[in-house]
C-alpha positions in Angstrom: 0.0 0.0 0.0 2.8 2.3 0.6 3.9 1.8 -3.0 0.4 2.6 -4.1 0.4 5.7 -2.0 3.8 6.8 -3.4 2.5 6.1 -7.0 -0.7 8.0 -6.3 1.4 10.8 -4.7 3.7 10.9 -7.8 0.6 11.0 -10.1 -0.8 13.8 -8.1 2.5 15.7 -8.1 2.8 15.3 -11.9 -0.8 16.4 -12.2 -0.1 19.4 -10.0 3.0 20.2 -12.0 1.1 19.9 -15.3 -1.7 22.0 -13.9 0.8 24.5 -12.7 2.6 24.4 -16.1 -0.8 24.8 -17.9 -1.7 27.7 -15.6 1.6 29.4 -16.2 1.2 28.8 -20.0 -2.3 30.1 -19.8 -1.1 33.2 -17.8 1.6 33.8 -20.4 -0.9 33.4 -23.3 -3.3 35.8 -21.5 -0.4 38.3 -21.0 0.6 37.9 -24.7 -3.0 38.3 -25.8 -3.5 41.3 -23.5 -0.3 42.9 -24.7 -1.2 42.3 -28.3 -4.7 43.7 -27.7 -3.2 46.8 -26.1 -0.8 47.3 -29.0 -3.6 46.8 -31.6 -6.0 49.1 -29.7 -3.2 51.7 -29.4 -2.4 51.4 -33.2 -6.1 51.7 -34.1 -6.5 54.7 -31.8 -3.5 56.4 -33.4 -4.8 55.5 -36.9 -8.3 56.8 -36.2 -6.8 59.9 -34.5 -4.7 60.6 -37.6 -7.7 59.9 -39.9 -9.9 62.2 -37.8 -7.1 64.9 -37.8 -6.7 64.6 -41.6 -10.5 64.8 -42.1 -10.8 67.8 -39.7 -8.0 69.6 -41.5 -9.6 68.9 -44.9 -13.0 70.1 -43.5 -11.3 73.2 -42.0 -9.6 74.0 -45.3 -12.9 73.5 -47.1 -14.6 75.9 -44.7 -11.9 78.4 -44.9 -11.9 78.4 -48.7 -15.7 78.6 -48.8 -15.5 81.6 -46.4 -12.8 83.2 -48.6 -15.0 82.7 -51.7 -18.0 84.0 -49.9 -16.0 87.1 -48.7 -14.9 87.7 -52.3 -18.4 87.3 -53.5 -19.6 89.9 -51.0 -16.8 92.2 -51.9 -17.5 91.7 -55.6 -21.2 92.5 -55.1 -20.4 95.6 -53.1 -18.0 96.8 -55.8 -20.6 96.1 -58.4 -23.2 98.0 -56.4 -20.8 100.9 -56.0 -20.0 100.8 -59.7 -23.7 100.9 -60.6 -24.2 103.8 -58.2 -21.2 105.6 -59.7 -22.4 105.0 -63.3 -25.8 106.4 -62.2 -24.1 109.5 -60.8 -22.2 109.8 -64.1 -25.5 109.6 -66.0 -27.0 112.2 -63.7 -24.0 114.5 -64.3 -24.5 114.1 -68.0 -28.1 115.1 -67.7 -27.0 118.2 -65.7 -24.2 118.9 -68.3 -26.6 119.2 -71.2 -28.3 122.0 -69.3 -25.0 123.8 -69.1 -23.9 126.4 -71.8 -20.7 124.5 -72.3 -22.7 121.6 -73.9 -23.4 123.8 -76.9 -19.6 124.0 -77.6 -19.2 120.3 -77.1 -22.0 119.6 -79.6 -20.2 121.8 -82.1 -16.9 120.0 -81.5 -18.7 116.6 -82.0 -20.2 117.8 -85.3 -16.8 119.0 -86.5 -15.2 115.7 -85.5 -17.9 113.8 -87.4 -17.3 116.0 -90.5 -13.5 115.3 -90.3 -14.2 111.5 -89.8 -17.1 110.9 -92.3 -16.5 113.8 -94.8 -18.1 117.2 -95.1 -21.5 116.0 -96.3 -23.1 114.5 -93.2 -26.5 114.1 -91.6 -26.8 114.6 -87.9 -29.4 112.9 -85.7 -29.7 114.4 -82.2 -32.1 115.3 -79.5 -35.0 117.5 -80.5 -33.7 120.1 -78.0 -30.3 120.2 -79.9 -31.8 120.7 -83.4 -31.5 124.5 -83.2 -27.7 124.2 -82.4 -27.1 121.9 -85.3 -29.2 123.9 -87.7 -27.2 127.0 -86.7 -24.1 125.2 -88.1 -25.8 124.6 -91.5 -25.7 120.9 -91.1 -28.7 118.8 -92.3 -30.7 117.1 -89.5 -32.1 113.6 -89.8 -35.9 113.2 -90.1 -36.3 111.7 -86.7 -34.7 112.8 -83.4 -33.0 110.3 -81.2 -33.7 109.5 -77.6 -30.4 110.1 -75.8 -28.9 112.0 -72.8 -26.9 114.1 -75.2 -24.5 114.0 -78.1 -25.1 113.1 -81.8 -25.4 110.3 -84.2 -23.7 111.2 -87.5 -23.9 109.5 -90.9 -22.6 110.2 -94.3 -25.0 111.2 -97.1 -25.1 107.7 -98.6 -26.0 106.2 -95.2 -23.1 103.7 -95.4 -21.0 105.0 -92.5 -22.2 106.0 -89.1 -20.5 107.6 -86.1 -22.2 107.3 -82.7 -21.1 110.1 -80.4 -24.1 109.9 -78.0 -23.3 110.1 -74.3 -24.6 106.6 -73.8 -22.3 105.1 -76.5 -19.3 107.1 -75.3 -19.9 105.9 -71.7 -20.5 102.3 -72.9 -17.4 102.2 -75.1 -15.2 103.4 -72.2 -17.0 101.5 -69.5 -14.1 99.0 -69.0 -11.6 101.8 -68.6 -13.8 103.6 -66.2 -14.5 100.5 -64.2 -10.8 99.7 -64.1 -10.0 103.2 -62.9 -12.8 103.1 -60.3 -11.8 99.6 -59.1 -8.2 100.8 -58.6 -9.5 103.7 -56.5 -11.8 101.5 -54.5 -9.2 98.9 -53.6 -6.6 101.4 -52.3 
């Protein structure tokens, strides 16, 4: 019986050693898995943090660019409104200018310029109010008057060439230069 007790004792010792070995292996595996999990979680957190940072930077850049574009749009609209207002002031000044005695001299200069450009035999179209000035220069006047702020529309006798010196046309043909000049003044 003593041998049997020793044998049973040996089996139990081996069993305890194997259990102990299995427990220590299990503990090592758990530690490895825990360590691996922590590394993986840390890597994922870093990756997601970088992704979030990149996305937020892109969104920030998009918002900033959209804001800049909106600011430029507002500035452009303000400049256009200012330009429209300025052109309205210019038109009003033209209306006031035709009431001025200097306008008569300008009209004579326009007629002379038209004669130099189109030839001496021209027909002038003008406002009804300006007919007397043009008739006083012994220049034929067209059958119908024109609706304009001021200035003349001249044509040669054959009607093949025309010279538009109305205030509206002069303003329209120089609009880009005027806008450039005004824009330069507004942005200083």
